[in-house]
C-alpha positions as CSV (number, residue, x, y, z in Angstrom):
1,X,351.4,94.2,133.5
2,X,351.8,92.0,136.9
3,X,350.2,88.8,137.5
4,X,347.6,88.7,140.0
5,X,348.7,87.0,143.2
6,X,347.0,83.2,143.5
7,X,345.2,82.7,146.3
8,X,343.8,79.2,147.7
9,X,340.3,79.4,149.4
10,X,339.1,76.7,151.4
11,X,337.0,73.8,149.9
12,X,334.1,75.2,152.2
13,X,333.2,77.6,154.9
14,X,330.9,77.3,158.2
15,X,329.0,79.7,158.5
16,X,326.2,78.3,160.6
17,X,327.7,80.6,163.7
18,X,325.7,83.5,162.5
19,X,322.4,81.5,161.0
20,X,319.5,82.0,162.9
21,X,316.9,79.2,163.9
22,X,314.8,77.4,161.3
23,X,311.4,79.0,161.3
24,X,308.8,76.7,161.3
25,X,305.9,78.3,158.2
26,X,303.2,75.8,159.1
27,X,300.7,75.3,156.3
28,X,301.7,79.0,155.3
29,X,302.7,80.0,151.8
30,X,305.9,81.8,153.4
31,X,308.6,80.1,152.5
32,X,310.2,83.1,150.3
33,X,309.7,85.5,152.9
34,X,311.0,83.1,155.4
35,X,314.4,82.9,153.6
36,X,314.7,86.7,153.3
37,X,313.7,87.0,156.9
38,X,316.6,84.4,157.6
39,X,319.1,86.7,155.3
40,X,318.3,89.6,157.5
41,X,318.6,87.7,160.7
42,X,322.3,86.3,159.1
43,X,323.7,89.5,158.6
44,X,322.2,91.4,161.8
45,X,323.9,88.3,163.8
46,X,327.1,88.6,161.5
47,X,327.7,92.6,161.4
48,X,326.6,93.4,165.1
49,X,326.7,90.1,167.1
50,X,323.3,90.0,168.1
51,X,320.0,87.8,167.3
52,X,316.8,89.6,166.2
53,X,313.9,87.8,166.3
54,X,312.2,89.0,163.4
55,X,308.6,88.5,162.0
56,X,308.1,86.8,159.1
57,X,304.0,87.6,159.3
58,X,304.5,91.4,158.6
59,X,306.7,90.8,155.8
60,X,304.4,88.0,154.6
61,X,301.2,90.5,154.7
62,X,303.1,93.7,153.2
63,X,304.1,91.4,149.7
64,X,300.2,90.0,149.4
65,X,299.0,93.5,149.6
66,X,301.7,94.6,147.2
67,X,300.7,92.5,144.6
68,X,297.2,92.8,145.3
69,X,296.7,89.0,146.5
70,X,294.4,87.7,148.8
71,X,294.9,83.7,148.9
72,X,298.0,82.2,150.3
73,X,299.4,81.2,146.6
74,X,302.8,81.8,147.6
75,X,304.5,84.8,146.0
76,X,307.7,85.9,143.8
77,X,311.2,85.9,145.9
78,X,311.8,89.3,144.1
79,X,308.6,91.0,145.8
80,X,309.6,89.6,149.1
81,X,312.5,91.4,149.1
82,X,311.1,94.5,147.7
83,X,308.5,94.8,150.3
84,X,311.1,94.2,153.1
85,X,313.0,97.1,151.7
86,X,310.2,99.7,151.3
87,X,308.6,98.0,154.7
88,X,311.4,97.1,156.7
89,X,311.1,93.8,158.8
90,X,310.0,94.4,162.1
91,X,311.0,92.2,165.3
92,X,308.7,89.4,166.2
93,X,306.1,91.0,168.6
94,X,307.2,94.6,167.7
95,X,304.1,97.3,167.2
96,X,303.6,98.6,163.7
97,X,302.2,102.3,164.4
98,X,298.6,102.5,162.0
99,X,299.1,99.1,160.5
100,X,302.1,100.5,158.5
101,X,305.6,99.5,159.1
102,X,307.3,102.7,160.7
103,X,309.1,101.1,163.2
104,X,310.6,98.8,160.9
105,X,314.0,97.0,161.9
106,X,316.0,100.1,161.1
107,X,320.4,99.7,162.1
108,X,320.3,101.7,165.5
109,X,323.7,103.0,164.8
110,X,322.7,104.5,161.1
111,X,319.2,105.6,160.9
112,X,317.5,107.6,163.5
113,X,314.0,106.2,164.7
114,X,310.5,107.6,163.2
115,X,308.7,110.0,165.7
């Protein structure tokens, strides 16, 4: 069996070219959802070269609904990511039909819009 080729990796990598602006959560306990939305914005920018200003409030509320929680006590990162997968991440200000995430963020080239 041949020895694998040794590759030298850089000591650090600057990913700021794909990072979105910092969000201000103010007094809302939404740090986990802000982080999740930041990941979505990062990969949208990296994959398609465009910045989407994704809503942080919609996945925050979707997470609270999944957990059946009313008060603002934070949430589990796993549940926040699950809510974003289940309901999507709409753009900030995008209309959500009937209170549901029918118009969730979609990869325009892969998924057809819901009628």
